[in-house]
N, C-alpha and C positions, 0 to 999 in steps of 0.2 A: 504494500500500500504506500503510495506517495504521501508526503506530508499533507494532511487536509488543511483547509482554511477554516478559521473560526467563524461560525455562522453569525456571531454577535459583532465581532470587531473587524473581520476580514484578515486578521493577522495569521501568519502560519502557525500551525499547532506542532508541538514536539512530543515525541514519545517519552514517557516518564512514569513515575509512580507517585501517588499521593495518598495520604491517610484517608480512610473512609470508615465511618462508624455505622453499624447496623444495630437496630434495636428490635427485640421480639419479646413480647410479654414482660416488659420491664427490665430485661437483661440486655446488655450491650456488648459488642465486640468491635474493636478497632483494628484495622489491618491495612496493609499496603495494597492499593488498587492500581494495577497497570492500565495505561490508556494513552490517548493522545490528549494533550492539555494545552490550553491557550495561556500564555504568560501575561496577557493583558486583561483577561476576564476569568470567570469561574467556569467557563464552558469546558466540556470534555466529551470525547468520543471513545466508545469502548467496542472492541471487536468481540466476536463470539468467544474466542479464547480468553479475552479479558474478563468477560462476564462469568466464565466458569469459576474464577477466583471468588467473586462475590456470592455466586450461587452456593459454592461449597462452604463458605463462611456462614451463610444463612442456614444451611442444613446443620452445620455444627452447633450453631446457636439454638436452633430448634431442638436438636437432640438433647442438649444440656437442659433446656427449659422443660422438655417433656419427659425427662428421665430415661432417655434411650441411650444405648451404647454409642460412643463416638468411633470414628473410623479406626483409630489406633487400637482401641479396646477390642473391636471386632476382629481385626487382623491378629492380634496377640492371642485371643481365645482360639481362633481357627487354627493357628499354627500349633498351639499347645495340644489341640485335639488331633494333630497330624492329618488334617484334611486339606485337599486342594480347594481353591475357590469354587470350582465346578461341583465337586462332591458336597461341599457345605451347602451350596444353593439347592442341590437336588435333595439332600437329606433333611436340612433344617427348613427350607422353603425359600421361594423367590425365583427359582429357576437357575439354570447353569451360569448365567452372567451376573446374578444378583450380588454376589459377594465382591466381585470386581467393582461394582458401582458403590456398594456400601463402604468398602475400604478406601476408595478414592474420594469419598464424600459427595459423589454425584447424586446419591439416592439415600434417603433416610430408611433405616430398616423399619419394618412393621413392629408394632408393640409385641406381637407374638414371636417374631424372629429374635428381637432383642431379649425378651424374657427367656426364650429357649437357650440362647447363648449364655446368659447370666447363670442359668441353672446348670448348664454343662460346664461352665467355668468352676462352679462350686463342686460338681460331682461328674468328672469326666467319664466315669464308668457308665453313666446313663446313656452315653453314645451308643452302647450296644443295643439298647432298646430301639433306638431309631434305625439302626442297621437291620435289625430283625424285621421291623415294621416295613422298611423299604423293600426288603427281599419278598415280603408277602404281597406287596402291591403289584 
């Protein structure tokens, strides 16, 4: 992308990072937001890749607020259970690509998936129950 022009001032915009704060249900998170910024105004332009940063931070904020597991916790539990992302998605729920999305922060886990993972973190032997149930299906 060539440097865009600020819609407000007509000045050239430059690639950079600025602090952004998101708030959800009274909780806030501040993070670095990449994008094209105008040095003469508050205008900014964000690509789809830039927006993934804010979308992931909003999902993280929602997870905290709703008491769901965050991406790092999900990855840690899955690895302790010695499951691939695909196996975890098929066994715990969400489908073969769900854990890739949970662990990247692109998708919030359902309450059921988050609860199942929390229980399995507490009692990893319970995974055998899910394995038996999966074979029966």
